[in-house]
PAMI-689349 format. One record per residue (C-alpha): x, y, z. Coordinates in steps of 0.001 Angstrom, whole numbers. Example, Ala and Ser with C-alpha at 12.3 -4.5 7.8 and 13.67 -1.06 7.14 Angstrom:
BEGIN
[site [12300, -4500, 7800]] [site [13670, -1060, 7140]] 
This chain:
BEGIN
[site [-38307, -3906, -13671]] [site [-38429, -6212, -16320]] [site [-41328, -8728, -17471]] [site [-39667, -11714, -15766]] [site [-38802, -10900, -12369]] [site [-37256, -13952, -11281]] [site [-34626, -14160, -13767]] [site [-33621, -10212, -12966]] [site [-33215, -11238, -9615]] [site [-31161, -14266, -10410]] [site [-28893, -12383, -13312]] [site [-28431, -9699, -10510]] [site [-30158, -6527, -12128]] [site [-32495, -5354, -15036]] [site [-30760, -3689, -18313]] [site [-31494, 259, -18444]] [site [-28583, 1638, -20652]] [site [-25551, 720, -22575]] [site [-22446, 2664, -23755]] [site [-21900, 1865, -27524]] [site [-19159, 386, -28827]] [site [-16251, 1463, -28738]] [site [-16729, 3152, -25379]] [site [-13403, 3800, -23719]] [site [-14155, 2150, -20009]] [site [-11451, 2015, -16997]] [site [-12237, -1011, -15043]] [site [-11494, -1303, -11847]] [site [-10494, -4606, -9764]] [site [-13060, -4526, -6872]] [site [-11801, -7865, -5350]] [site [-8297, -8202, -6285]] [site [-7853, -11257, -4059]] [site [-10577, -13368, -5776]] [site [-9085, -16086, -7931]] [site [-11633, -14921, -10887]] [site [-9809, -11547, -11045]] [site [-5994, -12976, -10232]] [site [-5317, -12427, -13991]] [site [-5507, -8701, -13638]] [site [-3152, -8659, -10771]] [site [-4610, -6152, -8964]] [site [-4305, -3397, -11734]] [site [-6895, -1448, -13412]] [site [-7154, -1526, -17316]] [site [-9047, 152, -20141]] [site [-11109, -1661, -22695]] [site [-13464, -265, -25571]] [site [-16459, -2154, -26017]] [site [-20398, -1900, -25617]] [site [-21176, -1782, -21877]] [site [-24351, -2833, -20306]] [site [-25783, -1407, -16858]] [site [-28455, -2100, -14683]] [site [-31376, 198, -13367]] [site [-30429, 1366, -9774]] [site [-33428, 56, -8156]] [site [-32501, -3451, -9399]] [site [-28678, -3848, -9070]] [site [-27078, -3764, -5509]] [site [-23948, -4546, -4152]] [site [-26475, -6131, -1386]] [site [-27220, -9070, -4137]] [site [-23681, -9819, -5593]] [site [-20249, -10258, -4870]] [site [-18309, -7366, -7195]] [site [-15416, -8093, -8913]] [site [-14664, -5416, -11620]] [site [-16806, -2106, -11887]] [site [-16445, 1213, -14128]] [site [-13857, 3823, -12664]] [site [-16738, 6259, -12974]] [site [-14664, 8840, -11560]] [site [-12360, 8345, -14546]] [site [-14919, 8895, -17279]] [site [-15074, 12077, -19131]] [site [-18016, 14125, -18327]] [site [-18731, 13741, -22238]] [site [-19058, 10230, -21784]] [site [-21006, 10191, -18470]] [site [-23621, 12619, -20530]] [site [-24182, 9746, -23274]] [site [-26558, 7984, -20225]] [site [-29838, 9750, -20241]] [site [-30328, 12192, -16992]] [site [-33390, 10573, -15649]] [site [-32223, 6719, -15880]] [site [-28607, 7435, -14503]] [site [-27328, 6059, -11570]] [site [-27138, 8469, -8815]] [site [-24410, 6301, -7258]] [site [-21848, 6145, -10028]] [site [-21724, 2418, -9002]] [site [-21550, 429, -12458]] [site [-20397, -3249, -11885]] [site [-18863, -4801, -15044]] [site [-18581, -8456, -13272]] [site [-19639, -10142, -10262]] [site [-21009, -13346, -8950]] [site [-23338, -14591, -6724]] [site [-25234, -17859, -5400]] [site [-28887, -18329, -6602]] [site [-30480, -21608, -4670]] [site [-28077, -24432, -5369]] [site [-26537, -22617, -8299]] [site [-23665, -19927, -9042]] [site [-24012, -17080, -11223]] [site [-21232, -15486, -13041]] [site [-21871, -12206, -14970]] [site [-19508, -10246, -17228]] [site [-20644, -7125, -19327]] [site [-18282, -6899, -21577]] [site [-17809, -9349, -24725]] [site [-19580, -7705, -27747]] [site [-16716, -7158, -29802]] [site [-14557, -9747, -31007]] [site [-11508, -7507, -30126]] [site [-12366, -8165, -26475]] [site [-11552, -12010, -27264]] [site [-7920, -11269, -28270]] [site [-6966, -9967, -24869]] [site [-5375, -12880, -22734]] [site [-6500, -11629, -19425]] [site [-10443, -11347, -20388]] [site [-10307, -14828, -21737]] [site [-8806, -16203, -18206]] [site [-11448, -13993, -16751]] [site [-14222, -15971, -18371]] [site [-12596, -19348, -17598]] [site [-12334, -18574, -14052]] [site [-16094, -17181, -14299]] [site [-17071, -21010, -15816]] [site [-15107, -22723, -13393]] [site [-16807, -21039, -10569]] [site [-20288, -21495, -12010]] [site [-19310, -25233, -12717]] [site [-18248, -25237, -8774]] [site [-14560, -26238, -9865]] [site [-13306, -22856, -8357]] [site [-14123, -21453, -5071]] [site [-14420, -18057, -4118]] [site [-15942, -15533, -2094]] [site [-19515, -15010, -3306]] [site [-20699, -13138, -19]] [site [-22348, -9979, -1337]] [site [-20053, -6746, -1635]] [site [-22336, -4397, 326]] [site [-21099, -798, -155]] 
């Protein structure tokens, strides 16, 4: 665990690994009914970016409401092998975006956005905007944990 446990809890996990840009990732829509994913129309899509992940002992769907995640089954064995074996998630659960309540506040997390090409994707911009609206309290959404 990191040196700031309160932040790790608030943000939903502790960094452990990232696939480097331009790693191909198939983004799965976990909550197609959420207003924060409406722009994707329930359809998964492929993105190329640097993709950060959380340590298995720090991230859990018991603590966050997952909006999108990596469709890990669609990753090649070669791409999966880029993640060091001792720290690889045994559950293959790699959330990409989620929301959660923290005290009286709200958290929106989105793993993608390292490459400027991501900001040329209209649906991603709409997703970021919806996340900001949720954080401000202007967009109501189910933020109950997505226990798996």
